[in-house]
N, C-alpha and C positions, 0 to 999 in steps of 0.2 A: 255321619249328625243324626242326635238318636233327637228326634223331637219333644218326646213326652218325655225328659232324663227336662228341658228347659221350661216345655210350660207348665209343671209343677209346676219350679219354680216362681213361674208370675202368677201361678194360683195359688201358692202362700203365701205373696205379697198381694195381691187383690183379699187372699182374708185377712190377714193382717188390717191394711189400710179399714176392710169393713170393723174389725174387734173396733181400732182407735176411733167411730165414727164417723168414720167416708173421707172421701176425697180422690184426689190425680197424684201419681204418681211418674215424676218425669226426670229422666235419663238418659245424658247426651254420650256418645262412645268417645274417645282419644279422640284428638286433630290427627294430622300431621302437622312436621315440625319441619325447620327449614335446618340445613347444616349450614351451608351458603351454597352462594351464589344464588344456583335456580336447581343445588344437590338437596333432597331432602334424607333426613335420617331412617332409618327401614324403620317400614310402620311396626305397630303393635296396638291391639286395639283397647281401649279399657278392658278393664277386669272386671268388675259390676257387674257394666253393659253384655258381654259378651259371657257370662255365669247368666246371664235371662235370658239372651236371644240366641248365645254362638253364632250369635255372625261377628265377622273378623273385619266385612269396611268400615274404614272411614266414611263422615259426615254421614249418622245417622241416629236418632230419636230412637229410646218405645219412650211409650206414654202409657201408664199402668190406668182402671177405677179401680174403684167400688165394686164395680156389679160386675167385674173376669175382665170386661173390656181389654184387646190387650192394639195398641197402635204402631205401629212402624213407617218412621218415614226417613229415609235409606235415598243416592240418589239413584236421578233416575235413565234408565240407556241411555248410551249416547254412542253409535257406532263411529263415528270422529274420535274420539279420547278412547274407546276403547282399543283402537290401533297402539296409540301410545305407551295407557297405564295399565290397560290388560280387563279380561271382562267383569261386568257388573252384572247385580244380581236383579235388580230394577224391582221398581214398588206392583208391577203385575204381577210376580214370578216369584217372590217375597210369601207373600202366607202363607203357600201349598210350602212351598222350601222350608218358611222357619215357622209353621205351622200358627201363624199371625192369626186375629182376626183381621188387620185391615191394613194393608200399607199403603202408603198417599209418596210422593218427590220431594225433598227433600225441600224448594220451596213454594212447597202450603204450608210448611213453621207455623211463619206469622198469623196466617189463619187460622188456623187449625187448634191452634193449641189456646186462645183469647175463647173459641166453642166447646175446647173441652173442658172450661176452668168453670165454665155458668152457673152456676147453682150450686156449685160443690163446697164442703165445708170448709177447705184446707188442698192444700200446695200440699203436696210433697215434692223433694229435691236435693243432694248433696251439698249443704252449707258449704263443704271444706274442699279444695283439689279438683277444680275446675275453674276455673278464671273464667272471669265476667257471665255465669250463670245466673246468675243472683239479680245481675241488672236486665239479664231477658224477662227473667221470672217476670219483676217488677212491673218492666214492658208490657206485658200481659195481662197480667190484675189490671194496670192502668187500662188497658181496650174492653175488657171485665165492664172497669167499672164506669166509663165512657155509655155507656146501656144503659145504666140504674134508671133513668126514666121510662127508659120502655121494661121495666119493673124485671132485669138480671139482676144478680144478685154475685158476686163475687165471695171468693174462697176470703174469711177471715183469718185464718189461722194459717201459717208458715212453716212449717214437719221439715227436722232433715230426715234425708229414707238414709241416711248410708250407718244409726246406727243399728237401723233395722235388717238392712245387707249384709254385714257385719256380722250378727250374729247367725245368719244362714248361712256364710261362704264360712263360720266358726270348722259345723262338725259335715265334714267329706259323706258325702251317700257313694254306694255302690262304682260307677259311672268314674267317681274324682279317684277313689281307692285305684281301682285296675287304669289309671292315666298315671295317680303319682307313684305305684310299682313300678310300671315300667319306666317313667321318668327317673327311679333310683338307681336302677335293671342298667339302663344307658351310663346315665352319673358314675356308679362306679364301673364302667370297661371304659373312662374314658382316663380315671383317673390308675387302673389298674395297666389303660397301653401310658399310660406318659412313665410311671414307674421301671416298665418293659425297656422302653425305651431313652431312659436317660443315661446318660453317660459323662463323664465330670471332661471339663473341656465345652462343654453345650453353654447356651445360654436360652436365660431364660422365656424368652418367646418361641424358641424353639419347641420346651414343651408343651407350652401353651399351643402351639400348631399342634402338638397331638394331640390335645382337648377336643380341638372345634373337630378335627379330624374325626375323630371317631361318635361322637354327637352328630353333627352332619350324615355319616353316611348309614349314624342308626334308625336314622328320621327324625331330631329329635331337630324343633328349629332351629338352635345355636345356645350359646350361654346363657341361663337362666339371668342372668348378671355378669361385672367384668371379674373376669376367673383372678383372682391371684396365683402366683407365682414366685416364689420367695425362699434365695438362693441364700444359704447365712443369712448374715443377722441383719437382713433386708426379713425373715418371717417376724423380726420383733415389732415389727409397722405393721398394725392391726390390717390395712386400712392400701394392704401395696397393691401395686399394678402392674405383673408383668413388664417386664425393664429388657437389656441390653446386659445384665449380672451373671456374671461367669457361674458355670455349674461345677464348685472347685472338690477334689478330692477330700473323705475328712473331716466336710462341711454337710447341714440338713437342708432339705427343702421343704418346703410347707405350701401344697395346695391346698387352696381351697376357692374350687368350681361344683359348677351345677350347671345341669342343659335346662334346656324348656320343652316338653313333650306335651303336644295338644294343650295349650297353656299352661302347664301345670310345670312346676318346676320341683329341681331337685338340689341339695344344697350341699355337698360333700366337702369336710377337711381329711388329708393324714399329711404325718410329716414322717417322710423316709432319709434314708440316706444318701447320696448322690455315687460312693460310689458301693452299695447295697451290703453294709454295716455297719450296722451304730457303733461306735463307742464304747467306753464304760460309761462317761458323763453321762454322757446321749441315750442312753438309755436305762438309763437313771431315770434322770426326770420321762422319758420319753412311757414307762410303767406308770411313773406316780398320776401321769397325765389320762395314761390309760384307767389306771385302777379307780381315779376319781369322777370317769362317766359309766362306768359297771353303775357306780354307788350311784349317780344322778337315773341311770337304767331304772334299777328300781324299782326307783323313786316313780317312773310314769306308769303311772298307771291309774286306773276308776276311783274316786273319793281323796287321793291328793292333789296337796295344793298345786299349782301351776312353779311355786318357788322354791315346791320340796326339793326337788333332784337340781337344782341350782345351790341350797344349803347343805346338801348332802358332797357336791362335786366339793364345796368350797371348804369343807372340813378338812377332807381329804386331802385337796390339795395347799391347806394348810398347814395341818400333823407336820405332811411333807415337807414343802419349809422348813422347818424346823428342826425335823429329821436332816436335815443334806444340810444344814447352817445359809439357805438359805436367808435367812432370820435366824437373828444372834437371840436367844433364848431371855440372857442377861437384857436389853437394848429393850424387849416386847414380851419378855414372860410366856404362860405358857399358849396353850391352844385355844383356851375360854376369848382368854387377854388380844390374842389376835383378831378371833371372829371378833369382838368387843371391841374394838379400837377401828380395823377394817385396813388392820398394818398388811396384810392381803396382796392387797388387790398393788402394792408395789411393786407384784409376778403374776397378777391374775384380775386385769380391771374392766371385764366386762363379765355379761348375761349369757350363763345355761343356755340358755335359747329361744329361740322367738316361735309364734305359728308362719309353718312352711302350706303353699296351696298355688292358687294363680301366679299369688306375689312372692317371690321371698320371703320379706319379711310382711305375711297374711293378713289381710284385715281379722279382726274380733278383739275381745275388753278383754285384759289381762287380771283386773282387776274386777271379787265378786260383785255385783252390783245387791243383791240382795241382802245384803249382808253388813252390819254398819261399822264404820269407821272404827277403828282402836290403833293403838301402838303400832306401831310396828315397825322393823328396822331399813336403816332407808339404807344398804351398801356401804356407808359411807362414815361408818363407825359413831350414827348416829342412830336416830329415832323420829319418826313422825309418823302425826296421828293421819291414819288413813286404812281405806279398803279393804281387808289383806285378799291376798291373791286370788282366783279364782280356782277350781276343781277342775280338775282333770276329770274326758268324759268320751267313753268310748265313742272313735269319727272326729276327732280333734288327732290333726299333727303337727309336731313337734320337731323341733331341732334342738341337738342336743350335744354343747359345744364346750367343753372347759378349756382352757390353756396356763402353758408356763410359757413369759416375755420375759427372758434374765439378759438386759445391760449390762454394758463394761459399769462396775464398782470398787469401791475402795475396801470393803467389808464385805463382800459377792465373792467365794472363792472362785478360783479364774480359770477352772475348767468348765465353770459352766456358760462363761462368757457369751453374750451373742446366739447363745441357743432360743427359738422360739417355737412352741409344739404346741397344736391343737392339733386337737382328734373329733371329727361333726358325723353325727349319725342322725339318720334322716328316722322316727318315729312315729308311730300309725297304732295310739291308742285304746286297747284290746279292749274286752269284756274282763281280759284276766289278765294284763301286761300290758307291754303293749308290742308292736310287732316293728322292729327295727328293716327299713325297703334300700337299705344302700347297704348292704350290708355281702354285695357280691366282688367288695374291692377288701383286703384280709383287712386286718387291725390290728396283731398281734406281733408285734415285733420280728420273727422267726420265723412267721410267714409271707408279712413283709421280705424281709431276707431272701426266702428260699425263692420269691417272683421274679426276686431281680435275678439271682444265681441265674432262676429260668429263661 
């Protein structure tokens, strides 16, 4: 743990509080969640809390104020509970271990927060995503107001902390980039392992096991999200989860899986032939999706808008749909008509990427907040008056994931039925373009076939 990294982030938050007129920021970590009976889900800390502390224990709170002071409230040391649940840092060791100014035991929360909020102009806390937090804040404010006759003032403003933190998290520092490069490398190794292990007759869950094995043996905490391992027609289900379908020769397998390393996620998708060789129709669609991804990658650069990559990929895919007969020109018209009517959404119905970081769908606004709303395509064949998508800047990390999903239909060439293909890579925006963090796994069809033969 590099305390200077987390201290610098807290300092930025405190500076933002000062610039906004002062106040106190309050942020809890995630609670433990019961799975069933007395068994709990594996614990995962809150991403925003971890971003500012590097502290991964449950039942903890961070309090910051405009003067730059930091307070951590955490579980007290408990020798009996540590026998059962493991080591606790405790408030006595937390300041030195985490670089926090002060630490108190968790049971001091109800008393400490009203004291910190007294005579402050504002209280900052997340307005969404933290169940029960707003009533707690109200209780603390009521406790401060009860002291009004003694001359103590309560904050008159409640402000949302998340937009401030989300904007910070959108730009990855060198510490984060290093972790994300490693997450990308481990995620790619998992995909390589799955391709090499794939044999007709296996089940989807067997390939999922190969992924998990590689993630854990390489030091990742595990998958960053529920892995998608979809054989044959299951690949046409966007959020399919690995089940027990058989991997059959002549079919494709789509794997959308990434790992979590150092709390940062990778998110990678590859689609490969179960028996190691693409058929002609499979290759036609695969090369179309790959060409659309190439077009999107070219638009992932500083100054381009976030949606530019999506529309670049969409135009390539839509033209390919016309050329391959997935869309009937007589019915839908030419490329411009297909884009204007969103007829392409029959086979490509999702966006081309999202922010990536501590969360798979990471924090950050997708719209340009410093530009006036204007008429924008809504992606559904119409327009809407809204702000344009924001411009990309160095330090942002996005996924680039076009796809095609062809379900059986009388007006669709039968050779393409039940083919679902998606290709996804993680891209760090650099001063000159972008760096793909996940290309340690092949993407060209010839290279995938060679890997599987090997």
